[in-house]
TIRO-2110 file (N, C-alpha, C; in Angstrom, 1 decimal):
// TIRO-2110
-19.1, -60.3, -24.3, N, 1, A
-18.4, -59.6, -25.4, CA, 1, A
-17.2, -58.9, -25.0, C, 1, A
-17.3, -57.8, -24.6, N, 2, A
-15.9, -56.7, -24.2, CA, 2, A
-14.8, -58.0, -23.8, C, 2, A
-14.9, -58.8, -22.6, N, 3, A
-13.9, -59.9, -22.6, CA, 3, A
-13.6, -60.4, -23.5, C, 3, A
-14.5, -60.9, -24.8, N, 4, A
-13.6, -61.6, -26.2, CA, 4, A
-12.7, -60.9, -27.0, C, 4, A
-12.9, -59.2, -26.6, N, 5, A
-11.8, -58.8, -27.1, CA, 5, A
-11.1, -58.0, -26.4, C, 5, A
-10.8, -58.5, -25.1, N, 6, A
-9.6, -58.3, -24.6, CA, 6, A
-9.8, -56.8, -23.6, C, 6, A
-11.4, -56.3, -22.9, N, 7, A
-11.5, -55.5, -23.0, CA, 7, A
-11.5, -56.2, -21.3, C, 7, A
-10.6, -56.9, -20.8, N, 8, A
-11.0, -57.2, -19.2, CA, 8, A
-11.8, -56.3, -18.8, C, 8, A
-11.0, -55.1, -18.1, N, 9, A
-11.5, -54.1, -17.1, CA, 9, A
-13.0, -53.8, -17.3, C, 9, A
-13.3, -53.2, -18.9, N, 10, A
-14.3, -52.2, -19.1, CA, 10, A
-15.4, -53.9, -18.9, C, 10, A
-15.6, -55.2, -19.1, N, 11, A
-16.1, -56.4, -19.0, CA, 11, A
-16.4, -56.0, -17.9, C, 11, A
-14.9, -56.3, -16.6, N, 12, A
-15.7, -55.7, -15.3, CA, 12, A
-16.5, -55.1, -14.7, C, 12, A
-16.4, -53.7, -14.7, N, 13, A
-17.2, -52.7, -14.8, CA, 13, A
-18.4, -53.2, -15.2, C, 13, A
-18.6, -53.6, -16.2, N, 14, A
-20.2, -53.6, -16.8, CA, 14, A
-20.7, -54.8, -15.4, C, 14, A
-20.0, -56.1, -15.4, N, 15, A
-20.7, -56.5, -14.3, CA, 15, A
-21.1, -55.9, -13.1, C, 15, A
-19.7, -55.1, -12.7, N, 16, A
-19.9, -54.8, -11.3, CA, 16, A
-21.4, -53.7, -11.0, C, 16, A
-21.4, -53.4, -12.4, N, 17, A
-22.4, -52.1, -12.4, CA, 17, A
-24.0, -52.9, -12.3, C, 17, A
-24.1, -53.9, -12.9, N, 18, A
-25.1, -54.8, -13.1, CA, 18, A
-25.6, -55.4, -11.5, C, 18, A
-24.4, -55.0, -10.7, N, 19, A
-24.7, -56.5, -9.3, CA, 19, A
-25.3, -55.2, -8.6, C, 19, A
-24.4, -53.7, -8.7, N, 20, A
-24.9, -52.3, -8.0, CA, 20, A
-26.8, -52.5, -8.4, C, 20, A
-27.5, -52.8, -9.8, N, 21, A
-29.1, -53.2, -9.9, CA, 21, A
-29.3, -54.2, -8.9, C, 21, A
-29.0, -55.3, -9.7, N, 22, A
-29.2, -56.3, -9.0, CA, 22, A
-28.3, -57.6, -8.7, C, 22, A
-28.2, -57.0, -7.0, N, 23, A
-26.6, -58.0, -6.6, CA, 23, A
-27.1, -59.8, -6.2, C, 23, A
-28.2, -60.0, -6.5, N, 24, A
-28.0, -61.6, -6.7, CA, 24, A
-27.7, -62.2, -8.1, C, 24, A
-27.1, -61.9, -9.1, N, 25, A
-27.1, -62.0, -10.3, CA, 25, A
-26.0, -63.3, -9.9, C, 25, A
-26.0, -64.4, -9.9, N, 26, A
-25.1, -65.4, -10.1, CA, 26, A
-23.9, -65.4, -10.8, C, 26, A
-24.5, -65.6, -12.3, N, 27, A
-23.2, -65.7, -13.1, CA, 27, A
-22.8, -64.2, -13.3, C, 27, A
-23.3, -63.2, -13.2, N, 28, A
-22.3, -61.6, -12.6, CA, 28, A
-21.5, -61.9, -11.7, C, 28, A
-21.9, -62.2, -10.7, N, 29, A
-20.8, -62.9, -9.2, CA, 29, A
-19.5, -63.3, -10.0, C, 29, A
-20.3, -64.5, -11.0, N, 30, A
-19.0, -65.5, -11.0, CA, 30, A
-18.4, -65.1, -12.0, C, 30, A
-18.7, -64.1, -12.8, N, 31, A
-17.5, -63.6, -13.9, CA, 31, A
-17.7, -62.5, -13.5, C, 31, A
-17.6, -61.5, -12.5, N, 32, A
-16.8, -60.7, -11.9, CA, 32, A
-16.0, -61.3, -10.6, C, 32, A
-15.5, -62.2, -10.3, N, 33, A
-14.7, -63.1, -9.9, CA, 33, A
-13.8, -63.7, -10.4, C, 33, A
-14.1, -64.3, -12.1, N, 34, A
-13.5, -64.7, -13.0, CA, 34, A
-12.4, -63.6, -13.5, C, 34, A
-13.3, -62.6, -13.3, N, 35, A
-12.4, -61.3, -14.1, CA, 35, A
-11.3, -60.5, -13.1, C, 35, A
-11.9, -60.5, -12.1, N, 36, A
-10.8, -59.7, -11.2, CA, 36, A
-9.8, -61.0, -11.1, C, 36, A
-10.0, -62.1, -11.0, N, 37, A
-8.3, -63.3, -11.0, CA, 37, A
-7.7, -62.7, -12.4, C, 37, A
-8.8, -63.2, -13.3, N, 38, A
-7.4, -62.7, -14.6, CA, 38, A
-6.8, -61.4, -14.7, C, 38, A
-7.4, -59.9, -14.0, N, 39, A
-6.7, -58.9, -14.1, CA, 39, A
-5.9, -59.2, -13.0, C, 39, A
-5.5, -59.6, -12.2, N, 40, A
-4.9, -60.1, -10.9, CA, 40, A
-5.1, -59.3, -9.6, C, 40, A
-6.5, -58.9, -9.7, N, 41, A
-7.3, -59.1, -8.4, CA, 41, A
-7.0, -57.2, -8.0, C, 41, A
-6.5, -57.0, -9.1, N, 42, A
-6.6, -55.2, -8.7, CA, 42, A
-7.6, -54.4, -8.6, C, 42, A
-7.8, -53.0, -8.2, N, 43, A
-8.6, -52.5, -8.6, CA, 43, A
-8.5, -51.7, -9.6, C, 43, A
-9.9, -51.6, -10.4, N, 44, A
-9.9, -50.3, -11.8, CA, 44, A
-10.1, -49.2, -11.8, C, 44, A
END
């Protein structure tokens, strides 16, 4: 939802937090990778 309203950095933070809890969530990994590429792969 955050991505849909243009909050790419916040969406990436949410996926990274989810991966800290459950590092094997494939969908979260894929979305984090996509969001990083959309944001220019810069640190947030």
